Each structure stands twice: as structure tokens, then as C-alpha cells.
C-alpha positions as semicolon CSV with decimal commas, in nm:
position;residue;x (nm);y (nm);z (nm)
1;X;1,693;-2,124;-2,250
2;X;1,610;-2,064;-1,885
3;X;1,414;-2,315;-1,684
4;X;1,040;-2,238;-1,656
5;X;0,951;-2,052;-1,342
6;X;0,683;-2,153;-1,096
7;X;0,410;-1,893;-1,091
8;X;0,205;-1,761;-0,805
9;X;-0,133;-1,841;-0,952
10;X;-0,057;-1,698;-1,299
11;X;-0,009;-1,932;-1,598
12;X;0,326;-1,886;-1,771
13;X;0,342;-1,931;-2,143
14;X;0,711;-1,852;-2,170
15;X;0,989;-1,798;-1,917
16;X;1,120;-1,446;-1,865
17;X;1,401;-1,394;-2,115
18;X;1,768;-1,406;-2,025
19;X;2,046;-1,330;-2,279
20;X;2,254;-1,614;-2,410
21;X;2,604;-1,577;-2,551
22;X;2,615;-1,593;-2,930
23;X;2,911;-1,725;-3,127
24;X;2,988;-1,382;-3,268
25;X;3,066;-1,088;-3,048
26;X;2,867;-0,851;-3,262
27;X;2,609;-1,041;-3,467
28;X;2,272;-1,177;-3,369
29;X;2,252;-1,554;-3,363
30;X;1,961;-1,795;-3,361
31;X;1,925;-1,758;-2,984
32;X;1,906;-1,380;-2,990
33;X;2,128;-1,072;-3,009
34;X;2,500;-1,101;-2,943
35;X;2,650;-0,968;-2,621
36;X;2,795;-0,652;-2,773
37;X;2,453;-0,522;-2,878
38;X;2,311;-0,610;-2,538
39;X;2,601;-0,433;-2,367
40;X;2,543;-0,128;-2,582
41;X;2,172;-0,122;-2,503
42;X;2,247;-0,163;-2,132
43;X;2,498;0,122;-2,145
44;X;2,249;0,352;-2,320
45;X;1,979;0,260;-2,069
46;X;2,212;0,331;-1,778
47;X;2,309;0,665;-1,927
48;X;1,940;0,754;-1,972
49;X;1,878;0,673;-1,605
50;X;2,171;0,895;-1,508
51;X;2,032;1,176;-1,726
52;X;1,706;1,154;-1,534
53;X;1,894;1,161;-1,204
54;X;2,071;1,484;-1,294
55;X;1,760;1,641;-1,450
56;X;1,900;1,658;-1,803
57;X;1,584;1,632;-2,010
58;X;1,753;1,700;-2,344
59;X;2,007;1,421;-2,297
60;X;1,732;1,186;-2,183
61;X;1,525;1,253;-2,496
62;X;1,826;1,187;-2,723
63;X;1,904;0,862;-2,544
64;X;1,541;0,748;-2,565
65;X;1,545;0,816;-2,938
66;X;1,865;0,612;-2,975
67;X;1,718;0,324;-2,777
68;X;1,388;0,330;-2,965
69;X;1,514;0,314;-3,321
70;X;1,838;0,232;-3,505
71;X;1,748;0,141;-3,864
72;X;2,107;0,037;-3,936
73;X;2,101;-0,239;-3,670
74;X;1,877;-0,537;-3,749
75;X;1,674;-0,646;-3,447
76;X;1,761;-0,337;-3,242
77;X;1,403;-0,288;-3,107
78;X;1,411;-0,644;-2,973
79;X;1,752;-0,584;-2,811
80;X;1,642;-0,268;-2,631
81;X;1,306;-0,412;-2,527
82;X;1,471;-0,719;-2,374
83;X;1,730;-0,505;-2,201
84;X;1,471;-0,268;-2,055
85;X;1,230;-0,538;-1,939
86;X;1,514;-0,728;-1,769
87;X;1,621;-0,403;-1,600
88;X;1,265;-0,345;-1,481
89;X;1,252;-0,694;-1,335
90;X;1,576;-0,634;-1,147
91;X;1,436;-0,305;-1,018
92;X;1,127;-0,480;-0,881
93;X;1,342;-0,746;-0,711
94;X;1,552;-0,465;-0,560
95;X;1,233;-0,307;-0,422
96;X;1,150;-0,632;-0,241
97;X;1,503;-0,640;-0,095
98;X;1,453;-0,286;0,035
99;X;1,134;-0,374;0,223
100;X;0,875;-0,259;-0,031
101;X;0,562;-0,455;-0,113
102;X;0,354;-0,464;-0,435
103;X;0,091;-0,211;-0,325
104;X;0,366;0,022;-0,198
105;X;0,543;0,024;-0,535
106;X;0,225;0,087;-0,732
107;X;0,112;0,360;-0,493
108;X;0,450;0,533;-0,510
109;X;0,460;0,511;-0,890
110;X;0,117;0,678;-0,903
111;X;0,237;0,949;-0,666
112;X;0,556;1,026;-0,859
113;X;0,461;0,945;-1,217
114;X;0,150;0,871;-1,426
115;X;-0,118;0,606;-1,462
116;X;0,078;0,472;-1,760
117;X;0,380;0,417;-1,538
118;X;0,156;0,242;-1,286
119;X;0,035;-0,003;-1,549
120;X;0,389;-0,077;-1,665
121;X;0,501;-0,122;-1,303
122;X;0,215;-0,367;-1,251
123;X;0,329;-0,566;-1,554
124;X;0,689;-0,571;-1,427
125;X;0,569;-0,694;-1,086
126;X;0,363;-0,971;-1,248
127;X;0,663;-1,081;-1,453
128;X;0,905;-1,075;-1,160
129;X;0,670;-1,268;-0,933
130;X;0,698;-1,569;-1,165
131;X;1,034;-1,635;-1,000
132;X;0,873;-1,759;-0,679
133;X;0,689;-2,066;-0,572
134;X;0,344;-1,998;-0,430
135;X;0,465;-2,163;-0,109
136;X;0,705;-1,872;-0,055
137;X;0,451;-1,589;-0,095
138;X;0,248;-1,471;0,206
139;X;-0,126;-1,412;0,209
140;X;-0,069;-1,038;0,233
141;X;0,138;-1,037;-0,086
142;X;-0,116;-1,251;-0,270
143;X;-0,396;-1,015;-0,173
144;X;-0,195;-0,713;-0,284
145;X;-0,110;-0,875;-0,619
146;X;-0,478;-0,942;-0,678
147;X;-0,570;-0,589;-0,569
148;X;-0,330;-0,419;-0,814
149;X;-0,421;-0,664;-1,093
150;X;-0,071;-0,807;-1,140
151;X;-0,121;-1,078;-1,401
152;X;0,041;-1,200;-1,722
153;X;-0,195;-1,071;-1,989
154;X;0,047;-1,079;-2,285
155;X;0,106;-1,388;-2,501
156;X;0,485;-1,377;-2,527
157;X;0,750;-1,179;-2,340
158;X;0,919;-1,059;-2,660
159;X;0,580;-0,930;-2,778
160;X;0,501;-0,746;-2,455
161;X;0,639;-0,403;-2,562
162;X;0,428;-0,401;-2,881
163;X;0,124;-0,530;-2,694
164;X;0,176;-0,263;-2,425
165;X;0,204;0,011;-2,689
166;X;-0,113;-0,110;-2,856
167;X;-0,297;-0,117;-2,525
168;X;-0,174;0,231;-2,433
169;X;-0,229;0,377;-2,780
170;X;0,129;0,496;-2,808
171;X;0,461;0,410;-2,977
172;X;0,785;0,237;-2,884
173;X;0,956;0,565;-2,790
174;X;0,698;0,612;-2,517
175;X;0,755;0,256;-2,397
176;X;1,130;0,323;-2,373
177;X;1,078;0,658;-2,196
178;X;0,818;0,523;-1,954
179;X;1,021;0,213;-1,881
180;X;1,342;0,406;-1,820
181;X;1,165;0,651;-1,590
182;X;1,023;0,357;-1,399
183;X;1,369;0,196;-1,372
184;X;1,501;0,521;-1,227
185;X;1,217;0,532;-0,974
186;X;1,266;0,168;-0,870
187;X;1,642;0,192;-0,836
188;X;1,614;0,505;-0,620
189;X;1,359;0,367;-0,373
190;X;1,463;0,425;-0,011
191;X;1,503;0,132;0,224
192;X;1,197;0,059;0,438
193;X;1,166;-0,139;0,757
194;X;1,043;-0,486;0,669
195;X;0,689;-0,572;0,776
196;X;0,694;-0,929;0,649
197;X;0,907;-1,182;0,463
198;X;0,972;-1,104;0,095
199;X;0,873;-1,360;-0,171
200;X;1,113;-1,647;-0,203
201;X;1,143;-1,698;0,174
202;X;1,020;-2,043;0,281
203;X;0,733;-1,956;0,511
204;X;0,794;-2,254;0,735
205;X;1,129;-2,097;0,830
206;X;0,994;-1,761;0,943
207;X;0,728;-1,647;1,190
208;X;0,468;-1,499;0,955
209;X;0,359;-1,166;1,099
210;X;0,221;-1,001;0,787
211;X;-0,103;-0,858;0,927
212;X;-0,322;-1,143;0,806
213;X;-0,236;-1,422;1,050
214;X;-0,523;-1,513;1,279
215;X;-0,777;-1,295;1,098
216;X;-1,093;-1,453;0,965
217;X;-1,087;-1,347;0,599
218;X;-1,452;-1,439;0,547
219;X;-1,550;-1,216;0,837
220;X;-1,342;-0,931;0,695
221;X;-1,505;-0,978;0,357
222;X;-1,848;-0,944;0,512
223;X;-1,739;-0,633;0,703
224;X;-1,598;-0,470;0,391
225;X;-1,917;-0,541;0,200
226;X;-2,135;-0,399;0,478
227;X;-1,926;-0,082;0,510
228;X;-1,924;-0,033;0,133
229;X;-2,303;-0,047;0,130
230;X;-2,324;0,183;0,432
231;X;-2,109;0,446;0,261
232;X;-2,297;0,431;-0,069
233;X;-2,657;0,429;0,049
234;X;-2,862;0,748;0,039
235;X;-3,063;0,647;0,344
236;X;-2,907;0,729;0,685
237;X;-3,110;0,465;0,868
238;X;-2,992;0,193;0,633
239;X;-2,632;0,310;0,664
240;X;-2,655;0,304;1,042
241;X;-2,795;-0,050;1,043
242;X;-2,529;-0,175;0,802
243;X;-2,249;-0,010;0,998
244;X;-2,380;-0,151;1,324
245;X;-2,382;-0,501;1,177
246;X;-2,024;-0,460;1,049
247;X;-1,907;-0,332;1,385
248;X;-2,078;-0,621;1,561
249;X;-1,885;-0,870;1,349
250;X;-1,553;-0,697;1,423
251;X;-1,622;-0,674;1,795
252;X;-1,723;-1,039;1,828
253;X;-1,413;-1,154;1,641
254;X;-1,187;-0,936;1,854
255;X;-1,341;-1,050;2,183
256;X;-1,305;-1,415;2,084
257;X;-0,934;-1,363;2,024
258;X;-0,892;-1,185;2,356
259;X;-1,062;-1,465;2,548
260;X;-0,851;-1,729;2,375
261;X;-0,532;-1,536;2,455
262;X;-0,636;-1,501;2,819
263;X;-0,698;-1,876;2,847
264;X;-0,386;-2,003;2,667
265;X;-0,133;-1,725;2,723
266;X;-0,061;-1,734;2,349
267;X;-0,033;-1,362;2,277
268;X;0,127;-1,400;1,935
269;X;0,317;-1,098;1,807
270;X;0,264;-0,764;1,636
271;X;0,226;-0,736;1,261
272;X;0,239;-0,443;1,022
273;X;0,044;-0,288;0,738
274;X;0,101;0,015;0,521
275;X;-0,206;0,234;0,475
276;X;-0,232;0,499;0,204
277;X;-0,247;0,861;0,321
278;X;-0,311;1,060;0,006
279;X;-0,316;1,424;-0,095
280;X;-0,485;1,662;-0,065
281;X;-0,481;1,738;0,309
282;X;-0,250;1,445;0,383
283;X;-0,139;1,585;0,722
284;X;-0,485;1,586;0,887
285;X;-0,562;1,251;0,725
286;X;-0,245;1,113;0,887
287;X;-0,367;1,249;1,220
288;X;-0,701;1,074;1,171
289;X;-0,523;0,744;1,106
290;X;-0,306;0,800;1,414
291;X;-0,601;0,851;1,648
292;X;-0,787;0,552;1,506
293;X;-0,475;0,339;1,552
294;X;-0,419;0,463;1,906
295;X;-0,776;0,379;2,003
296;X;-0,724;0,023;1,877
297;X;-0,392;-0,038;2,056
298;X;-0,194;0,008;1,737
299;X;0,066;0,267;1,638
300;X;0,087;0,457;1,310
301;X;0,408;0,605;1,168
302;X;0,359;0,849;0,878
303;X;0,600;0,853;0,582
304;X;0,492;1,182;0,432
305;X;0,707;1,177;0,118
306;X;0,604;0,822;0,036
307;X;0,229;0,873;0,076
308;X;0,153;0,611;0,339
309;X;0,174;0,524;0,706
310;X;0,309;0,205;0,860
311;X;0,064;0,074;1,120
312;X;0,189;-0,177;1,377
313;X;-0,035;-0,386;1,599
314;X;-0,195;-0,728;1,632
315;X;-0,362;-0,867;1,319
316;X;-0,730;-0,830;1,410
317;X;-0,659;-0,481;1,548
318;X;-0,490;-0,383;1,222
319;X;-0,792;-0,500;1,026
320;X;-1,020;-0,287;1,245
321;X;-0,794;0,018;1,212
322;X;-0,784;0,000;0,835
323;X;-1,158;-0,039;0,797
324;X;-1,241;0,226;1,057
325;X;-1,001;0,476;0,903
326;X;-1,138;0,418;0,555
327;X;-1,499;0,449;0,667
328;X;-1,442;0,757;0,882
329;X;-1,244;0,923;0,603
330;X;-1,534;0,870;0,364
331;X;-1,771;1,024;0,619
332;X;-1,535;1,316;0,689
333;X;-1,485;1,390;0,320
334;X;-1,858;1,388;0,250
335;X;-1,924;1,618;0,546
336;X;-1,642;1,850;0,443
337;X;-1,769;1,882;0,087
338;X;-2,122;1,935;0,214
339;X;-1,995;2,220;0,433
340;X;-1,900;2,392;0,109
341;X;-1,632;2,648;0,021
342;X;-1,568;2,949;0,243
343;X;-1,471;3,303;0,145
344;X;-1,333;3,593;0,342
345;X;-1,471;3,950;0,356
346;X;-1,305;4,030;0,022
347;X;-1,458;3,730;-0,149
348;X;-1,135;3,533;-0,167
349;X;-1,160;3,157;-0,136
350;X;-1,074;3,008;0,202
351;X;-1,157;2,656;0,094
352;X;-0,811;2,507;0,150
353;X;-0,756;2,649;0,498
354;X;-1,116;2,568;0,593
355;X;-1,087;2,206;0,483
356;X;-0,746;2,161;0,645
357;X;-0,885;2,289;0,975
358;X;-1,204;2,087;0,928
359;X;-1,017;1,757;0,895
360;X;-0,781;1,835;1,184
361;X;-1,076;1,909;1,410
362;X;-1,259;1,603;1,287
363;X;-0,960;1,384;1,371
364;X;-0,919;1,537;1,716
365;X;-1,284;1,491;1,805
366;X;-1,301;1,138;1,664
367;X;-1,001;1,051;1,878
368;X;-1,183;1,169;2,189
369;X;-1,495;0,972;2,101
370;X;-1,302;0,655;2,024
371;X;-1,105;0,673;2,348
372;X;-1,424;0,721;2,552
373;X;-1,599;0,437;2,368
374;X;-1,296;0,212;2,407
375;X;-1,298;0,256;2,784
376;X;-1,666;0,175;2,809
377;X;-1,639;-0,127;2,580
378;X;-1,339;-0,261;2,772
379;X;-1,537;-0,246;3,095
380;X;-1,831;-0,432;2,938
381;X;-1,605;-0,696;2,783
382;X;-1,433;-0,759;3,116
383;X;-1,769;-0,808;3,283
384;X;-1,886;-1,043;3,008
385;X;-1,567;-1,251;3,043
386;X;-1,697;-1,408;3,360
387;X;-1,442;-1,261;3,597
388;X;-1,142;-1,343;3,381
389;X;-0,877;-1,073;3,404
390;X;-0,799;-0,941;3,055
391;X;-0,577;-0,656;3,176
392;X;-0,251;-0,858;3,174
393;X;-0,319;-0,963;2,815
394;X;-0,386;-0,602;2,714
395;X;-0,077;-0,474;2,893
396;X;0,141;-0,740;2,730
397;X;0,006;-0,648;2,388
398;X;0,065;-0,278;2,444
399;X;0,423;-0,349;2,545
400;X;0,481;-0,579;2,247
401;X;0,354;-0,313;2,005
402;X;0,568;-0,041;2,161
403;X;0,875;-0,263;2,141
404;X;0,800;-0,337;1,776
405;X;0,774;0,036;1,701
406;X;1,100;0,109;1,883
407;X;1,280;-0,172;1,702
408;X;1,151;-0,074;1,358
409;X;1,184;0,303;1,403
410;X;1,459;0,363;1,662
411;X;1,493;0,732;1,573
412;X;1,124;0,808;1,556
413;X;1,026;1,159;1,658
414;X;0,683;1,120;1,811
415;X;0,417;1,378;1,744
416;X;0,130;1,462;1,517
417;X;0,142;1,658;1,198
418;X;-0,061;1,959;1,104
419;X;-0,152;2,306;1,216
420;X;-0,480;2,493;1,211
421;X;-0,532;2,843;1,073
422;X;-0,906;2,849;1,012
423;X;-1,123;2,860;1,325
424;X;-1,447;2,822;1,131
425;X;-1,322;2,500;0,973
426;X;-1,210;2,368;1,313
427;X;-1,556;2,425;1,465
428;X;-1,730;2,270;1,165
429;X;-1,501;1,968;1,176
430;X;-1,570;1,898;1,542
431;X;-1,941;1,928;1,476
432;X;-1,916;1,678;1,189
433;X;-1,720;1,438;1,408
434;X;-1,996;1,452;1,667
435;X;-2,240;1,346;1,395
436;X;-2,015;1,069;1,255
437;X;-2,167;0,724;1,273
438;X;-1,999;0,543;1,560
439;X;-2,287;0,318;1,663
440;X;-2,112;-0,006;1,739
441;X;-1,770;0,148;1,676
442;X;-1,732;0,179;2,049
443;X;-1,741;-0,198;2,060
444;X;-1,491;-0,219;1,776
445;X;-1,245;0,026;1,928
446;X;-1,263;-0,125;2,273
447;X;-1,283;-0,492;2,184
448;X;-1,019;-0,481;1,917
449;X;-0,776;-0,372;2,180
450;X;-0,792;-0,725;2,308
451;X;-0,782;-0,921;1,978
């Protein structure tokens, strides 16, 4: 049997299974199936993955049927389940090696497959994470694991396939098909630039720049709660007051960091986060994230096919960017829906082109407002600093972020996505941006430059 693994906050009832050689080359022994059956199951699984890769649906279905049921082979369901779950675990570990993080994997699975695949991916992540001591997992990873709900909910690893089928209301053939499709997705993930140490890396041996260092998590929790209330209330005055309070907390935190950096010369280093940029209208949403990042001395790089952007900057700035983008996107979406569908002279729907133009215009106008507010807030912060010169700190941070972008994306083609074909939507979007709640956001955008 394998040695028990140390979990990252999840109790382990049984170690993840690993095959053990039996005395016979073909029979199952007391410790599990013999190696020949395992080799056969692995070969069938690999062939099913190859069938998916070449788009051969008929061959894939036949292979799934062979993996799911062989009445002539005692214990065959256990053999195939163990083989597939071990393959899934290896696929998750490979994702970490290629620079992916838990939220990235789950987001990509949702984009390419179904909610059922997402749940199985989450289970595979929870199982694989048992390999690592909590001392080798960063705060960013722990937060992502909690966010996606990666936990060991099944009693025994050998019972997981049946428990999963019962939970999903399906049969073992669906488990085999879903698991094999997920293996194919994991093993074909492209390599990403690393934005933090993978699990298993002793944190004392690496400079932790995972986007959470130096950020007051209690303050961020209060800000998130305030913004959530602001976006859900039906009363504009209440929303404005809640947003102003949230922005005040962000600004104060950012200014405190800037003053400390000016006094000690300890500028730290840039970090990274990946922020979801979802369909529909992903191009103008990516532009909105870009302008919010620019206003906060961060840089956003959009990975269109993967459904997210990598944002680089200093930790407190990254926190401000993510919260501002989320809040402004909620406001933009509500305003866009309120503007309603549009039709041309023949009565044909122009909703898509209108909304695409609306969001592009909204992003452009928000960018202008944030840049203006940032300049004003920077001037006020410099005056409040008692004559201390913050400009060298800001310039050093800008340079550090640009160097980080160049190092991570040496072949980056700079520019913004999207085109506009609906003038009415463009005008409406700029008007909505003018009405967007930015009270206090000027302080956020300007002060977070100096966090």
C-alpha cells in the first residue's frame, strides 16, 4: 500500500490507489488486479483518448463500451475505474507543470465541455492535491481550491466512480466517457507562463508573488461584501453609499502601501492573476479589463481561446483591478440589458451588433474616466503625503510591471481587440459609462497605482 498523503485541509480516509504487482501475470490477487489487466485497461484508455484526438466518435463509443463492461472478466469495472482515476490524477499534475492553476482548469473545462465534466475535474483536483503538504501550497491556490469546492466528499477511492454516478444520476459508461474526455482535455492543455509556484514547492525557497502577498484579506473581504450589496440593491442611493465605502477602504489600503514603500524603498515585485473573460461579447469585455488594469498600473494580456486574461501588477493593485472590473461589468451588463434589443428598418434584430458596440464604447469611456480620476487622485495623494515624493516609487513600479510583461510574454503583440459596427450601440454605451458609479473609484484608480 502507498504511504498516506498529507492533505491541504481535507481529511483523507484512504490514500489514492496505486497498482501493486500480483503473483500472477493475468489473475487478480488479494491486493488488486494483476498487471496484465491494468495494462489492457491503460491501452484501451489511451486508444480512446487518441480516438477523441482524431475526431473518431464511433471508435470512441466502442472503446468506452469495452472499458465500461466486460462480463467475462471478474473485477473489470474496478480495473478500469482505477486506471481512469489514476490517469486523471496524472493529467491534473501535468496541468500544474504547464503553469495552470485550479480555477484555470475548472474554467477551461466549463468552456470546452459540460458541468458534469467540471464536477469530475474538481474531484480529480481534490484527489491530486492530497499529494502536497499544506506548507507547499500558496494562499492563492488555497483560495481557488475553496472557491471551486475541491474537497474529498466520497468515502473510499474505489467507491468514487459509483458514488459519482449516483450523484450525477447516470451510469458507469457515462463515467468512463466523461473521464476519458477530461483526460484528453487535460493532456492537451497548452503551456502557460507561470504566475506562481506550483504545489509541492517549499515556499521558503521561492519569492512568493502569487497576487496575495501584502494584501489585507480582511479588508478585501469587506470590500467584496460591500460591492456585492451595492450591485444587488434596488436603491441607487444605497448602492452609491456602499460603493463609496468599498472604494474608501481600497484607497486607504493602497495609499498606506505607497507611503511605506516610499519610506523604506521596499518596492517588492509584480504578481499575477488570471481573470475570467467570458462569452458572449468577450472581446469588448477584454477591452474593459485592459482599461481598468491600465488605470491601476497593471497590464492585462488576453488569452482569447482559453477564456481569461493574465493581469500583472503589484498585489494590492491586482485586487483593485479584479474588483473594479467585476463591478463595472455588472453595471455595464445591467445598463446594456436595460437599453433593450434593437431592430433595423426591416424589423431584423440588431441586438448582437448593438451590444457589442455598447460594451466597446462603455470600455472606452470608462478608460477615459479612470485615467482622469487617477491623475486627480495622484495629485491629492502626493499633497497628503507631506511633501514626500512618490513619483520615483510609481516609476519604479511601472518599470517592474513592464519588465514582468516582457519576460512572461516576449512575443506579445500589443493592441486591443474588437471592432464596432453599430453606431447606436456605441453612443448608448458611452452614455451608460458616463452614468456608471465611480464615486470613490477615482481614489481607487489613482491610489492603487501606488500600492
